Every structure is written in structure tokens, then in C-alpha cells.
VOFIMAR-688952 format. One record per residue: residue in one letter; residue number from 0; x, y, z of N, C-alpha, C in turn. Coordinates in steps of 0.001 Angstrom, whole numbers. Atoms other than C-alpha are relative to their C-alpha. Example, Ala and Ser with C-alpha at 12.3 -4.5 7.8 and 13.67 -1.06 7.14 Angstrom:
2
ATOM  residuo  num      n_u      n_v      n_w     ca_u     ca_v     ca_w      c_u      c_v      c_w
ATOM        A    0      890    -1190        0    12300    -4500     7800      900     1200        0
ATOM        S    1     -820    -1190      -60    13670    -1060     7140     -770     1090      730
end
This chain:
247
ATOM  residuo  num      n_u      n_v      n_w     ca_u     ca_v     ca_w      c_u      c_v      c_w
ATOM        M    0     -944      398     -898   -80822   109517    72495      787     1334      766
ATOM        S    1     -719     -708     -868   -78800   111336    75048     1160      765     -454
ATOM        L    2    -1061    -1033      567   -76010   114020    74284     1295     -543      943
ATOM        T    3    -1090      153     -437   -72657   112563    75128     1160     -354     -162
ATOM        V    4    -1016      -90      643   -69276   112581    75076     1275     -916      747
ATOM        T    5    -1462      932     -898   -66164   109920    75621      942      434    -1061
ATOM        V    6    -1303        1     -184   -62921   110575    76298      732    -1118     -985
ATOM        L    7     -616      812      554   -60616   109375    73467     1479       67      420
ATOM        G    8    -1297     -315     -406   -57300   110824    74750     -288     1763      934
ATOM        C    9      160    -1095     -305   -56716   113478    77042     1396      724      468
ATOM        S   10    -1262     -699      -59   -52933   114265    77445      374     1066     -406
ATOM        G   11     -298    -1112      537   -51563   117718    77200      873      -26     -807
ATOM        T   12    -1568     -202      654   -48887   118283    74747      157    -1390     -555
ATOM        Y   13     -333     1315      595   -47981   114317    74058     -359     -703     1080
ATOM        A   14      636     1156     -701   -49588   110997    75466     1245     -504     1495
ATOM        A   15     -204      695     -681   -48941   109997    78637       41    -1724       48
ATOM        A   16      298      907      150   -48445   106473    79052    -1530     -442      467
ATOM        G   17     1337      539      -13   -51603   104252    78745    -1158     1414     -380
ATOM        N   18      789    -1052      288   -53091   107855    77418     -164      123    -1679
ATOM        A   19      -10     -763     1246   -53397   109627    74320      124     1591      194
ATOM        C   20      -11    -1285     -114   -53264   113035    73092    -1341      504     -291
ATOM        S   21     1293     -303     -836   -56520   114888    73004     -803     -175    -1261
ATOM        G   22      720      501     1384   -59515   113634    71176    -1323     -559      306
ATOM        Y   23     1428      435     -900   -63530   113019    72219     -823     -249     -817
ATOM        L   24     1291      274      625   -66488   111480    70760    -1255      397      401
ATOM        V   25     1300     -691     -855   -69427   113462    71128    -1523     -848    -1304
ATOM        R   26      594     1026      595   -72588   111147    70141    -1506      909      520
ATOM        G   27     1647     -171     -189   -76588   112259    70026     -854      -99     -884
ATOM        D   28      782      356      906   -79418   110982    68602      273     -294    -1543
ATOM        G   29       28      895     1265   -78061   108440    66462     1404      739    -1165
ATOM        V   30    -1088     -118      916   -75030   110491    65129      996      516      847
ATOM        S   31    -1666      588     -982   -71161   110291    66221     1109     1316    -1049
ATOM        V   32     -633    -1319      186   -69088   113371    65596     2037     -176     1063
ATOM        L   33    -1146      274     -418   -65189   112700    65888      900     1773      687
ATOM        L   34     -434    -1579     -402   -63922   116141    68097     1272      136      411
ATOM        D   35    -1375        9     -273   -60257   116592    67603      935    -1439      -40
ATOM        A   36     -887     1091      738   -57770   113934    66420     1429     -102      506
ATOM        G   37     -710     -148      -39   -54906   113790    68392      904    -1578      -73
ATOM        P   38     -660     2020      141   -51957   110378    68228     -736     -212     1133
ATOM        G   39      622     1008     -917   -53457   107946    69841    -1631     -396       29
ATOM        T   40      779     -140     -189   -56455   108790    69814    -1610    -1240    -1528
ATOM        L   41      692     1529      924   -57455   106108    66461     -394     -925      215
ATOM        A   42     -106     1484      135   -57193   102903    67671     -992      443     1617
ATOM        N   43     1198     -353     -788   -59667   104404    70907    -1248      -41     -348
ATOM        L   44     1258     -430      582   -62123   105777    68693     -726    -1071     -418
ATOM        Q   45      426     1812      421   -62496   101906    67284     -480     -583     1295
ATOM        R   46     1002      981    -1112   -63539   100797    70731    -1581      234       55
ATOM        H   47     1552     -226     -280   -66693   102599    70491     -890      194    -1302
ATOM        V   48      568     -360     1188   -67466   103403    67016      592     -670    -1367
ATOM        A   49     -961      560     1203   -66199   101778    63708      315     1434    -1375
ATOM        L   50     -933     -920      666   -64073   104399    61611    -1292      894    -1166
ATOM        D   51      784     -454     1154   -66660   104146    58226    -1451      623      942
ATOM        T   52     1321     -306     -222   -69710   105210    60479     -175     1419      473
ATOM        L   53      165    -1683     -748   -68715   108636    61948     -987      811    -1274
ATOM        D   54      209     -810     1096   -70692   111527    60091      777     1285      276
ATOM        A   55     -711    -1381      314   -68210   114340    60724     1177     -391     1290
ATOM        V   56    -1547     -227     -358   -64586   115418    62031     -450     1392      433
ATOM        V   57     -183    -1629     -363   -64335   118732    63801     1759      129      632
ATOM        I   58    -1111     -601     -791   -60826   120093    64655     -136     1014      139
ATOM        S   59      155    -1291     -500   -60104   122887    66739      973      808      -51
ATOM        H   60    -1198     -645      606   -56703   123808    65535     1341     -804     -677
ATOM        S   61     -728      983     1090   -53788   123042    63786     1583     -758     1162
ATOM        H   62     -681       86     -583   -51157   122442    66849     -375    -1795     -118
ATOM        P   63       86     1704      517   -50319   118298    66164     -615     -754     1298
ATOM        D   64      758      750     -675   -51687   117147    69551    -1218     -293      107
ATOM        H   65     1426      -35      242   -54736   117740    68425     -720     -621    -1244
ATOM        W   66      288      143     1431   -55144   116385    64858      729     -853     -910
ATOM        L   67    -1329      858     1019   -51962   114203    63589     -961    -1166     -331
ATOM        E   68      306     1339      734   -54445   110982    63095     -632      589     -922
ATOM        I   69     1209     -275     1499   -56521   112961    60557      576     -665    -1710
ATOM        P   70     -465      669     1091   -53990   111577    57611       31    -1294       49
ATOM        V   71      498     1948       38   -53863   107938    58914    -1406      -33     -526
ATOM        M   72     1494     -234      441   -57965   108346    59105     -271     -166    -1481
ATOM        R   73      305      158     1317   -57796   109257    55574      361    -1061     -864
ATOM        N   74     -524      982     1205   -55854   106423    54254     -369    -1197      502
ATOM        A   75      562      586     -640   -57724   104408    56743    -1532     -435    -1152
ATOM        L   76     1379     -593      417   -61093   105567    55259      278     -409    -1901
ATOM        R   77     -128      239     1659   -59708   105428    51120      412    -1580     -262
ATOM        Y   78     -528      824      754   -57655   102621    50883     -622    -1616      895
ATOM        V   79      183      835    -1104   -58746   100436    53546    -2136     -547     -677
ATOM        L   80      989     -215     -116   -62539   101166    53951     -861      335    -1208
ATOM        D   81      914     -689     1132   -63730   102632    50658    -1324      713      595
ATOM        H   82     1451    -1051     -490   -65479   105435    52453      398     1030     -407
ATOM        R   83      -55     -969      732   -65745   108729    51026    -1012     1140      801
ATOM        D   84      689    -1062     -549   -67422   112152    52040     -403        6     1008
ATOM        L   85      451     -939    -1092   -67267   112655    55207      403     1222      536
ATOM        P   86     -666    -1501      -24   -67365   116079    56392      732       37      973
ATOM        F   87    -1444     -275     -993   -64371   117726    57946     -108     1486      308
ATOM        F   88      380    -1099      242   -64736   120913    59608      959      730      800
ATOM        T   89    -1295     -739     -991   -61492   123056    61001      231      864     -753
ATOM        T   90     -695    -1741      512   -59597   126434    60693      682     -460    -1406
ATOM        A   91     -203     -165     1132   -58070   126992    57598     1439     -370     -241
ATOM        E   92     -928      388      155   -54559   126646    58590       77    -1346      307
ATOM        T   93     -165      944     -271   -55127   123338    59820     -785     -605    -1190
ATOM        L   94      925      421     1402   -57418   122342    56469     1548     -122     -895
ATOM        G   95    -1112      -50      578   -53849   123536    54951     1062     -840      269
ATOM        L   96    -1102      884     -622   -51404   120972    56831     -405     -908     -844
ATOM        A   97      743     1239      607   -53995   118319    56190      187     -408    -1014
ATOM        E   98     -231      424     1229   -53626   118640    52687     1368     -262     -851
ATOM        Q   99    -1223      -75     -146   -50050   118848    52684      164    -1859      400
ATOM        L  100     -268     1338     -545   -49678   115530    54989     -604    -1041     -857
ATOM        G  101      770     1037     1396   -52543   113749    52441      489      102    -1332
ATOM        H  102     -807     -208     1422   -50163   115080    49262    -1726      319     -818
ATOM        G  103     1232     -579      851   -53715   116993    48061     -708     -350     -142
ATOM        L  104     1432      892      611   -55880   114215    47978     -575      -99     1341
ATOM        L  105     1136      578    -1625   -58159   114328    51547    -1148       17     -876
ATOM        V  106     1533      683      743   -61239   114810    48665      790    -1034    -1181
ATOM        P  107     1473      508     -611   -63097   112548    48252     -124     -422     1251
ATOM        T  108       81      735    -1220   -62446   111117    51308     -534      915      910
ATOM        F  109      615    -1036    -1220   -63264   114400    53725     -785      649    -1405
ATOM        V  110      691     -734      542   -65539   116661    52682      327     1546      598
ATOM        P  111     -269     -469    -1283   -63597   119809    54268    -1242     1079     -152
ATOM        H  112      853    -1753       39   -65105   123276    55364      512      813      850
ATOM        V  113    -1474     -858     -845   -63036   125798    56898    -1265      822     1226
ATOM        I  114     1160     -968    -1289   -64698   127426    60469      983     1051      817
ATOM        T  115     -606    -1090     -666   -63700   130401    62226     -566       19     1417
ATOM        D  116       42     -280    -1197   -64483   132536    65161    -1612      258     -331
ATOM        G  117     1489      -11      557   -68306   132286    65428     -939     -447    -1213
ATOM        S  118      593     1226      663   -69181   129756    63106     -799     -624      512
ATOM        E  119     1117     1203     -877   -72407   127845    63597     -341     -853    -1608
ATOM        F  120       32     1371     1060   -72853   124452    61680     -652    -1067      288
ATOM        S  121      593      961     -838   -75066   121738    62355      759    -1700     -794
ATOM        V  122        4     1175      141   -74332   117668    62090    -1075    -1228      229
ATOM        G  123     1453      661      -92   -77580   115905    61615     -700     1290     1465
ATOM        P  124      545     -776    -1919   -79318   117208    65631     1072      780      174
ATOM        L  125     -566     -661    -1086   -76436   118510    66844     1169     1586    -1135
ATOM        R  126       31    -1144      700   -75735   122020    66560     1352      370      753
ATOM        F  127    -1204     -507     -133   -72178   123719    66413      152     1618       51
ATOM        R  128     -763    -1793      595   -70644   127336    67080     1057     -297     1077
ATOM        T  129     -911       27     -277   -67407   127911    67675      464     2000      975
ATOM        S  130     -565    -1249     -787   -65460   130989    69762     1204      -87      171
ATOM        R  131     -743      -71     -179   -61889   131698    69376      639      526     1047
ATOM        T  132     -744      383    -1400   -59626   130957    72263     1457      818      -54
ATOM        D  133    -1113     -957     -506   -56746   132836    73757     1655    -1105     -256
ATOM        H  134     -728     1131      162   -54130   130222    71896      336      417    -1148
ATOM        P  135     -792      -30     1121   -51921   130625    69366      272    -1977     -710
ATOM        P  136      188     -601     1260   -52485   129473    66283    -1854       55      203
ATOM        E  137     1449     -490        9   -56243   130606    65570     -699    -1903       18
ATOM        T  138      309      810     -443   -57760   127952    68161    -1543     -251       -7
ATOM        L  139     1787      203     -349   -62231   127126    68280     -102     -966     1118
ATOM        A  140      705      358     -832   -63538   126567    71351    -1660     -476     -380
ATOM        M  141      999      -76      430   -66876   124546    70876     -853      -22      576
ATOM        R  142     1215      451     -248   -70477   124750    72014    -1098    -1103     -926
ATOM        I  143     1124      889      552   -72801   121768    71421    -1258        2      492
ATOM        D  144     1188      290     -545   -76254   121587    71568     -999     -801    -1056
ATOM        L  145     1268      672      444   -78908   118804    71374    -1292      -61     1098
ATOM        G  146     1103     -423     -854   -82232   119900    72114      113      932     1123
ATOM        G  147     -129    -1111     -688   -82253   121004    75460     1344      -59      778
ATOM        D  148    -1277      195      -18   -78670   119697    75959      728      615     -369
ATOM        S  149     -960    -1033      522   -75246   121873    76283     1052     -166      454
ATOM        L  150     -947      407      -82   -71747   120640    76075      956     1190     -642
ATOM        A  151    -1381    -1281       50   -68714   123404    76140     1567    -1112     -279
ATOM        Y  152    -1206      499      140   -65100   122285    74780      667     1081      275
ATOM        T  153    -1061    -1521      332   -62588   125032    75222     1230     -539     -761
ATOM        A  154    -1482      107      602   -59559   123226    73719      662      771      731
ATOM        D  155    -1152     -290    -1034   -56620   124803    74098     -169     1641      461
ATOM        T  156     -115    -1100     -165   -56478   128287    75592      217      848     1112
ATOM        G  157     -380     -564    -1017   -55033   130898    77702    -1050      529      729
ATOM        P  158      657     -470    -1146   -56767   133123    80491     -457      873     -692
ATOM        K  159      828    -1664      504   -57899   136123    78091    -1398    -1013     -173
ATOM        W  160      743      869      791   -60500   133510    77130    -1089     -782      795
ATOM        S  161      312      691     -877   -63443   132054    78961    -1411     -564     -494
ATOM        V  162     1018      514      437   -66011   129537    78668    -1176      969       20
ATOM        G  163     1314     -318      170   -68705   132087    79423     -445      909    -1117
ATOM        E  164      103     -541     1423   -68000   133211    75986    -1539     -426     -866
ATOM        F  165     1224      760      424   -70849   130741    74988    -1247      430     1177
ATOM        G  166     1159     -603     -595   -73387   131899    77336     -463     -555      903
ATOM        P  167      615     1338     -543   -75282   130234    79647     -741    -1063      -18
ATOM        G  168      111     1535      929   -76598   126776    79571      449    -1134       21
ATOM        I  169     -523     1144      100   -74147   124913    79670      110    -1305     1077
ATOM        D  170      586     1165    -1179   -74844   121708    81335     1032     -753      574
ATOM        L  171     -962      626     -443   -71495   120176    81067     1294      497    -1093
ATOM        A  172    -1443     -586      604   -67874   121762    80320      753     -846      187
ATOM        I  173    -1200      797     -278   -64934   120111    79151      972      607      -90
ATOM        S  174     -425    -1365     -607   -62291   122589    80497     1634     -710       62
ATOM        E  175    -1173      205     -273   -58431   122375    79517      951       74     1504
ATOM        A  176     -416     -217    -1906   -56360   122453    83554     1574     -543     -266
ATOM        T  177    -1257      686      816   -53053   121873    81658     1233      825     1378
ATOM        F  178     -650     -311    -1352   -51154   123900    85043     -480     -338     1548
ATOM        L  179      106     -377    -1299   -51112   124127    88562      254     1545      239
ATOM        E  180     -679     -929     -749   -51371   127653    90605     1889       57     -196
ATOM        S  181     -914      473     -686   -48341   126478    92032     1310      101    -1290
ATOM        D  182     -618      353     1003   -46498   125965    88561      352     1186     -299
ATOM        L  183     -259    -1121      302   -46387   129428    87631     1364      763     -224
ATOM        T  184     -741     -875     -342   -43551   130801    88894     1296      -80    -1514
ATOM        G  185    -1253     -310     1684   -41106   132042    85527     -397      388     -989
ATOM        I  186      684       29     1468   -43872   131555    83052     -648     1739      -59
ATOM        G  187      298    -1275      679   -44179   134679    81056    -2126     -397     -496
ATOM        D  188     1268      -40      806   -47299   135197    78934     -174    -1922      -71
ATOM        R  189       66     1511      -69   -49043   131723    78696    -1442     -279    -1097
ATOM        V  190     1256       45     1126   -51614   130274    76373     -419    -1119      292
ATOM        H  191     1278     1255     -778   -53237   127038    78965     -346      875     1094
ATOM        L  192     1017     -137     -892   -55169   127302    81801      790     -572     1441
ATOM        T  193     -343      976    -1025   -54291   126281    85362    -1526     -566      104
ATOM        A  194     1410      631     -217   -56978   124197    86856     -899      986     1129
ATOM        A  195     1098     -499     -152   -58131   126474    88914     -504     1625     -883
ATOM        E  196      439     -644      935   -58311   129266    86092    -1771     -803     -616
ATOM        A  197     1189     1287      505   -60750   126053    84943    -1245      576      893
ATOM        G  198      792      229    -1104   -62794   125985    87923     -894     1606     -116
ATOM        G  199     1018    -1233     -272   -63577   129720    88532     -314      321    -1340
ATOM        A  200      955     -712     1183   -64471   130628    84919     -943     -793      -44
ATOM        A  201     1393      645       91   -67143   127780    84636     -380      345     1363
ATOM        A  202      610     -325    -1073   -68137   128625    88064    -1039     1332      -58
ATOM        A  203      294    -1893       59   -68644   132361    86945     -893      -39    -1366
ATOM        A  204      858     -283      907   -70223   131132    83857    -1081     -995      370
ATOM        G  205     1065      917      -29   -72736   128714    85470     -327    -1178     -307
ATOM        V  206     -143     1413      424   -71722   125672    84240     -414    -1252      810
ATOM        G  207       67     1436    -1040   -73271   122357    85669      795     -585      489
ATOM        R  208    -1369     1400     -971   -70614   119890    85757      984      531     -721
ATOM        L  209    -1587     -439      681   -66878   120443    84637      663    -1059      196
ATOM        V  210     -815      891      671   -64878   118224    83720     1540      412     -793
ATOM        V  211    -1205     -982      380   -61032   119133    83386     1090    -1135     -790
ATOM        T  212    -1030      826      852   -58486   117942    80709     1256      257     -104
ATOM        H  213     -872     -818      469   -55425   118423    78941     1336     -282     1126
ATOM        V  214    -1071     -565    -1212   -53126   118075    82444     1141     -980     -565
ATOM        L  215    -1483      788      513   -49270   117081    81309      175     -869      772
ATOM        P  216     -435     1544     -657   -48261   113579    81781     1060      313     1045
ATOM        T  217     -766     -441    -1060   -45411   115383    84424    -1147      956      848
ATOM        G  218      669     -185     -928   -48539   116577    86085     -693     -659      482
ATOM        S  219      696      707     -575   -50940   115694    88507    -1367      417      -37
ATOM        V  220     1505      -24      449   -54464   114821    87532     -631      273     1274
ATOM        D  221      986      457    -1687   -55554   113805    91771     -200     1721     -162
ATOM        K  222      213     -942     -952   -54339   117600    92199     -513     1150     -922
ATOM        A  223      668     -701      882   -55734   119323    89272    -1373       88      342
ATOM        V  224     1258      160     -278   -58765   118136    90183    -1088      575     1397
ATOM        A  225      224     -767    -1534   -58537   119262    93629     -316     1804     -603
ATOM        E  226      -43    -1637      -20   -57699   123043    92607    -1140     -275     -985
ATOM        A  227     1149     -617      876   -60300   123664    89830    -1497     -387     1151
ATOM        S  228     1207      257     -536   -62824   122009    92445     -217     1114     1072
ATOM        D  229       59     -976     -537   -62006   124366    94824     -565     1403     -234
ATOM        A  230      389    -1097      776   -62288   127160    92315    -1665      -80     -531
ATOM        Y  231     1169      392      426   -65554   125763    91314    -1022       69      716
ATOM        G  232      648      307     -982   -66961   125224    94393     -888     -801      410
ATOM        A  233      399     1310      482   -67847   122025    93404      668    -1437     -712
ATOM        P  234     -894     1025      -38   -66923   118356    93060      197      550    -1671
ATOM        V  235     -327      511     1250   -65168   118008    89469      673    -1061     -146
ATOM        E  236     -521     1445     -629   -64374   115377    88030     1331       11    -1562
ATOM        P  237     -842      105      504   -61487   114182    85680      -69     -303    -1280
ATOM        A  238     -104      763     1354   -61054   113153    81941      766    -1333      -50
ATOM        E  239     -792     1351     -401   -60156   109594    82185     -687    -1006    -1603
ATOM        V  240      285      938     1487   -59821   107350    78326     -934    -1193      353
ATOM        N  241      712      965      364   -62783   105253    77340    -1090      152      777
ATOM        R  242     1144      192     -519   -64994   106808    79479    -1250     1114     -336
ATOM        T  243      861     -529      607   -68242   108184    78592     -998      973     1032
ATOM        Y  244      771     -700     -681   -70033   111279    80092    -1229      325    -1066
ATOM        T  245     1426     -681      716   -73850   112108    79810     -248     1250      206
ATOM        V  246      366    -1559     -365   -74923   116020    79422    -1078     -542      610
end
């Protein structure tokens, strides 16, 4: 089976009407992994797979727009679906917050694993490698490989980190593009990319295809795509809810 990624939500900070916050379903060779679980993603996830058929959950960082469905998922798996031992990979801070909201009862529903900068782990044939981005708090971008196919997900990052940290051979990158260059007037230190920065970083890294995501609900996806495409030097695609991209 090909390596694919399905967008479950792609709004930055909060969900736009008809959208959800950050979440992606990564599938390959019979394995399904939920990558980030922002508010609203749980409903969209069930359009594609049953909750109790997931093979793992991976969360990039502790900002609520990337993980707050985890306590809800825990309740569904524990009290309704009677499912347990789901591997759960995330940062130490995110795990601590999830334990608090889960009243210290994540186990046995989840099997927690703390990951950090440079972690490597596998879910079936899917191989993950992390890189800490330019974003508070500890935030982990992911490179996911299956056979000869490679997917990169920037999670949230400012301009001091680049997808090029993952090295060559990235076939498809999903990059945040929160701002336009024209939005930067009056903004000091930034913890998010512009669409131009996303496109330029992908071009410099030799990324085969680029999908931009995490556009603010008050922003313009069309303008983000146009700005990223100009910097990338080729057409860029927008992340669209429930659309599946084949790597």
C-alpha cells in the first residue's frame, strides 16, 4: 500500500467554519497513525477509519489546537469501544497535560512513549524521525518513511527551523504557512512561517511536492498558495479537509 496522508483539520489556532484544527491520518501498508489531534479532528477521523483500528497516535506539541481530542478519544476507547494498549507518542509536556485531563488514567487505554528532538521509532513499517522546531513549547516536526517514500510534517515552527533539517529525499512536505509576507508589519519575533518561507524552505530542501496548511481562519488560503508557489518555483497545493494525498 502507498504512503498516504489525509487531512482531518488544517486551520491555524482555531477552527474555521467547516474545518477543524490540526490533524492528519497517515496510512501505509495496512497501518494507520493519527498525527496530531486538534479540536474537531475526531469526527473527521471516523469518516476514514474506526477509532479502534488505529495503530498509534503521534502528537507534535502541547498547544491545544494540536492535541485536545486526546482526552475525548480516551473516553471513547475506554468506556464505549473497550479498546486498550494504543501506542501514544508525544513530548513530555504534552503527556503530562494529557494525564491531567485524563485524571491520571491514560493507561491502559494508551501506552505512552515520550519523544524528543532526534527520536526515531516505528509503527509497523512506518519509520518516524523527529526534529525540534522553532516554536514554543517543545515542538517536533516529523519525517515518515515507508519503503522509498518519504513524508515530512513541519508541525508549528518559526523561520529559524527548516524542513531541510530532515535531509534529502522528501517526496511530500506538509508545511505550516500561517502568515503572508504582507502580514508581518508590526510582528516581532515569530513562531510561525509565512507562506513564502514555507515555499522557499521546501525549494531549498529539494522537496518533491508541497502542501501548505495551518492558515488562520482570518487569512486567505488562495493567497497563501500563490505566495508559497512563487517562492517554491512550482505549483503548491492547499491542505483540504478530508482530502487524501498520496506520497
